N, C-alpha and C positions, 0 to 999 in steps of 0.2 A: 815831608811825609815819609815815614818808614814803611815802605811797601811790604818788606819781608816780615816785619813784626805783625802787621795787620793780617798778613796771609797765615802766619803761624797761629795767631789768635783765632782766626776763622776756622782753621783746621781743628784746633783744640775743642772749640764749641761744637764743631761738626761731629766729633766723636761722641759727645754727650747726646747730641740729637740722634745719632745712630743707635746708641744703647737704649735710650728712652723710647724710640720708635718700636724696637723689638720687645721692649718691656710692655708696651701697650698691645702689641700684636699677640703676645703669648699669654695674656691674662683674659679672664672672663669679661666679655663686652658689657659695659655698663657698671662693672664693679668699681669699688673705691680705688683699687690699685690701677685699674685700666684708666680711670679718669685722671689719677695723679700722674701716671706716666705720660698721658696725652698732654696734660698741662705743661709738664717739664719739656716735652718735645716742642710744643708751640712756642714756649719762651726761648728755647734754644734756637728755633728757626728765626724768631724775631731778632735775637742777638746776631745771628749770622747775617740777616738782611741788613742790619745796622752797619755791620763791618763791611758789607759789600759797597756801601755808598762811597767811602774814601777810595775803595779799589776801583770804582768806576772813574773817579777823578784821576787817579794814577794811571789807569789804562788809557784815558783820553790824552794824557800828557806824553805817555811813552809809546803807545801803539796806534793812536789816531782815533778818529771819530767812529769808524766802522766797528772796531773792536769794542769801544765804549758803548755803542748802541746795542751790540749783541749782549754784553754783560747786563746792561740796563733792562733788556727784555727778559733775561733770566730772573732778574729781581722782580719785575712785575708779574711774571708767570708764577713764581714761587709764592709771592705774597697773596696772589689771587687764590691759589690752591689752598693755602693755609686758612684764608678767610672763608672759603667755601666749606672746608672740612669743619671749621669751628662753628660758624653761624648755622649750618644745617642742623646741628645737634641742639644748639641753644634755641633755635626757632622751630623745632620739629612739630610743634602744635600750632604754629602760626606762619603759614606760608606767605601771607601778605607782608609780615614784618621781615621775613627772609629776603623778599624781593624789594628791598628798599632802594633808595637812590644810590647808595654806595655800591650795592651789588650791580645795579644797572651801569654805573660809571665804570666799574672794573671790567664788566663784560665788553663795554664799548672800547675801553682803552686796550684791553688784551687783543681784541679783534683788529683794531687799527694798527697796533704795534706789530702784531703777528704778520699782517699783510705786508707791512713795511719791511720787516726782517726777511720775509720770504722773497720779496722782490729783490732786495739787496743780495741775498744769498744766490739767487738764480743768476743775476748779472755778474756776481763775483765768483761764481763756481764753488761756493762753500756748502758742501753737502751737510755738514753737521748743524750749522745754524739754520739751514732750511728744514732739517728734521726737527730742531727745537721749535721753529715757527709753526710747523704742522701740529706738534704736540700741544702748544699753547692754543692754537685755533680749535683743536678738538675740545679742550676744556671750555673755551668760550662758546662753542656750539652747544654744549650741554647746558650752559647758563642761559643762552637764548631760548633753548627748548623749554626750560622750566618757566621762563618769563612769558613765553607765548602760550603756555598750557593753561587751559581754562578749567579742566577737570583732572587735576593731579591725583595720582594714586596715593593711598594712605602711606606707602613706604617711600614717598618722594625724597624724604630727608636722608634715608639710607643710601639711595642712589647718588644723591649729591655729595654726601659725606664720603662715600667710597671713591667717587670721581676725584675729589680733592686729595684723598689719602693716596690714591694710586700715583698721582703726579708727584706728591711729596715723597713717596717711596723712591720714585725715579730720581728726583732731585737730590735726595739725601745720599743714595748709594752711588749715583754718578759722580757727585762731588767727592765722596770718599775715595773712589777709584782714581779720580783725577789728582787730588791733592794729598790723600792720606796713604793709599796703598803703595804708591811709587816711593814714598819716603820710608815706610816700614819695611818694604822689601826692595832693596836697591837694585836687585837684578832685573826688576820689571822696568822696561824702558819708558821714560817720561817723554814720549814722542807724540806728534800729531796723529800718527796712524793708530797708536794704542788709545789715545784719547777719543778719537772718532769711533773706533770699534767698541770700546768699553761703554761709552755713554749711549750709543745707539742700542747696544745689546740690553742695557739696563732698562731703557725706556720701553723697548719691545717686550721685555720680560714683565714689566709693570703692567703693560696693556694686557698681556696674556693672563696675568693673575686677576686683573679686574674683570675680564670677560669670563673666566672660569670660576675661580674661588669666590670672587665677589658676587657673581650672579647666583651661585649656589647658596651663599649666605643669605642673600635677599629672599630667595625662594623659601629657604628654611624658616626665616622669620615670618614670612607671609603664611606658611602652612601652620606654624605654631599658633598664630593669631586665629586662623580659621578653626583649628581644633579647640582652642579656648572658647570661642563663641559657641561652637556646637555643644561643648560640655556644659557651658553656663545656661543653655536653653534646655 
């Protein structure tokens, strides 16, 4: 198995994911260009996840079970985020269809896997993977919340969509900083310290965006709908 070839391929598709993510971010929400960029991004993420599978095997062979479990958790967390971001829009008029068996299974797997990785990170003293585990558990918590909700708000799908997008933002940019930026700018050290600092910073920034920009966007949509109802009556 050519580990370096797969890694280079992973990085190349990651650049496409990065470009298409911002293509979707800077276009009008719901427009044809926005949807096209979103589809390209999701396909890119799918290709990246496929490339991660042999990387997990290679990591198990060269770095051991702990590292392979960590990479496997990132796979599950990113796939779940992509599924949430995609299905919330597809099923925006059908909450029951959104909360199907696959959604419930992903919530359960992400929760159990997150607790496992958090336990391992605490015992092994790995701050970064503990941080990853908390991030995945946060997404899982939002999934359990919508599963338990009996009277979901009309904009539930936007909340779920932005939750998934926020985590995908973190995954895409953290991966770029880890594998892309250090190759494009050789003076940036490819060290464990830089890796930990850059990835935790990106995740925190994604959370900040979700709590500020994302919340304002949801409120804006809700206000627009209210004004439309008032106008129509």
